[in-house]
N, C-alpha and C positions, 0 to 999 in steps of 0.2 A: 572954339575955346582951346586954350593951350592944354596939352596933355601933361599929367603929373610926371615928375621925374621918376625914373625906373626904381630908384631906392625907395621913394615914397610909396609907390605902388606895392613894392615887395613888403614893406613894413606893414602897410594896411592889410594886405592879404594874409600876412602871418598872424596878425591879431584876429582877423576873421576866422582863420583856420582853427586857431586855438579855442575860440569861443564856441564855434559851431560843433567841432569834433568833440570837445569836452562834454557837451550836453547831449550829443546824438545818442549815446547809449541809453539814456533815459527815454528819449523820444521813440527810438526804433523799437525798444522792448515794450512800449506801451504800458509802462508801470503805473500810469496815473489812473487809479481806480475811480476817482471823482473828477469833476470838471476843474479847469485851471484855477478858478476862484474858490475852490473848496477850502474849508477850514482845516488847515494842516494839523493843527493841534488836535482836533477831533479825530482826524484820520489816524494820527499817531496813537491816540488813546484806544481806538477800535482795534488796531492790530496788536497793540500791547496786551489787550484783553484776550484776543484770540490766542496769542502765544502763551499766556499764563494758563489757559485751559488746555491747549494742545501744543505743547512745546516741540513736538516733532513735525509740526506743520510748516513745511518749507515755504509755501506760498505766503504765509504770514510774515516771514523774515524778508521775503522779496518785496512785499508791499510796504512794510514798515521802513525798510532802508530806502526804498524809492521815495517815500514821502519825506524822509529826513534829507535825502540828497537835494530835493527841490529847495530846501532851506540852507544848503551849503554846510550842513553839520557833519563834516567829514569824520571826526573822531568817533562820534556816536554811531555813524553808519558802519565804520570799521568794527566797532565793538559788537554790534548786533549781527553783522555778517559773520564774524568769527564764531559767535555763539551758535548761529545757525549751522555753520559748517561742521562744528563739533558734533552735531546731532545727525550727521549724514555720512554715508560711506565716502571714502576718499576716492571719488571717481577719477580725479586727475592722476592718481597714482596707479590706475589700472591700465592694462594694455587694451588695445582695440578689440582683441579676441575676447578678453574678459568682459568688456562692455557689451559686445555683441551677444555673448552667451546670456548675460543678464536680460538683455532686451528681448531675447527669444524664449525666455523661460515662462513658466505659468503665471507669473505676476507681472508680465510685461507692461501692462497699462500703468500700474503703480510705479514701476521702474522708470518709464518714460516721464511721468509726472515729476518724479524725484530728481531725475537728471536735469530736466528743464529748470526746476527751482535751483538746483546746484549751480548751473552755469550762470544763471542770472544773479545769484548771490556773489559768485566770483567776479562777475562783471561790475556789480555795484561796489564791491570792495576795492576793485581797481580804481574806480572813479573816486572813491573816498580817499585812497592813498594819493591820488593825483592832487586832490584838493589840499592834502596835507604836505605836499611838496616831496613825497616819497616816490618819485617816478620809477626808480629801479624796481621797487616792490610792486608798483602798479603794473609794470610790464609783465612781471612774473604771474600776476593774477590773470591778466588778459590772455597770456599764453596758456595758462592752465585751463581756462574756459575753452579755448580753441582746441586744446588737446582732446577734450571730451566731446566737443561739438564743433568740428572743423568748419562747418558752414555758418557759424554764428557771425552774421555781418556786423552787428553792432560792436562786438568785441574787436573785430578787425579795424573798424573805423577808430575806435578809442585807442587801440594799440598804435595804429598808423599816426595818430596825432602826436603821441609822445616820441615815436621814432623819428618823425620828420623834424620835430623841434630839436632832437639830439643829433641831427646831421645824417640820419640814415634814410635819405630821400628815396633811394631805389626800392628798398623793402616797403617803405610806407606807401609808395605809389602802387606797388604790386598788390598790397592788401586792399587799397582803396578800389582798384580796378575789380578785384574779386568781389568786394562788397557791392559794387554797382551791378555786376553781373548777377549776383544772387538776389538783389532787391532793386531791380531796375525802376520800379515805380515809387521809390522813396527819394525825397528831395535831398536830404542831408548828405548821403554818400556822393551824389553827383556834385554838390556844392563843395564838399571837402576835396574831392579829386580835382575839381577845377582850380581851387586855390593852390593845391600842391603843384599842379602842372604850370600854373602861372609863375610860381616862385622858381621853378626850374627852367623857365624860358620857353616852354611849349605853349605859345600863345594860341595857336590854332586849336590844340587839344583842350585848352582851358575854355575857350569860347564855346566849343561844342558842348562841354559839360554845363556851362552857364545857360546855354540855350535850352538844354534839356531840363535844367532846373526851372526855368521860366515856363516851359511847356507844362511841367507837372504842377507848378504852383502859379497859376495864371494871376493870382491876386497880388503878386510881387511887382 
C-alpha cells in the first residue's frame, strides 16, 4: 500500500503525542483509586468527605483532583489543588539542602508522604492548567514538581508534551529520554518519545521506541 505523505504522518503523530502525553501524568501516577468504570461522582463525594474531616490530608486532595481530571474538570481541579497547596509547606521554594534536612529528621516518614502528595498535587494542577489553555502556568507547575522531586517521570512527560508543542523539541526529547530511563517498563514514555522522534525525523529511533511499546503492551 502507499505510504502516507510525510506531512500527514507528522500531523497524526502530533495529535497522538498531545493526547497520550496529556493523559500520562494520571496513568503513571496511578491516581485511579477505583476501577475505570467507577462511579466518579461517588469517588468525588468520598474524597470531599475525607477533606472535610481531615483538611490537612494531602492524599485526599491528590485523589479528588485525580478523579476530577478524569472528567476534564480543569477549573475545579485547579481550585482544589490550590486549596491543598495552601495547607502544605512550600516545598518548591526550598533548597535541596533544606529538603534533605527535612527528610533526614525525626519525622522523615511523614515528610516523605507529605512531599509525595505535594508533587502529585503540583502535577495535577499542571494538567488542569493545560486543560484550561494556560500552558505557561502549567509549565511552571511541572517544573516546580521536578524541582522538589527531580526523578518524577510523569511530570517530565507532561512538561515535555507542552515544550514540544511550543517548538522546544530538544529539551522535550531530553526529558522524555530521562523518563524512559527512569521508568523503562511503562508504555507511555516510550510511545511519547517515539512520536517526538518521528516528528523530528529520527525514524530509526522512533521505530525502536514503538517496538518497545509493543513489547511492553502485547495487547496492542
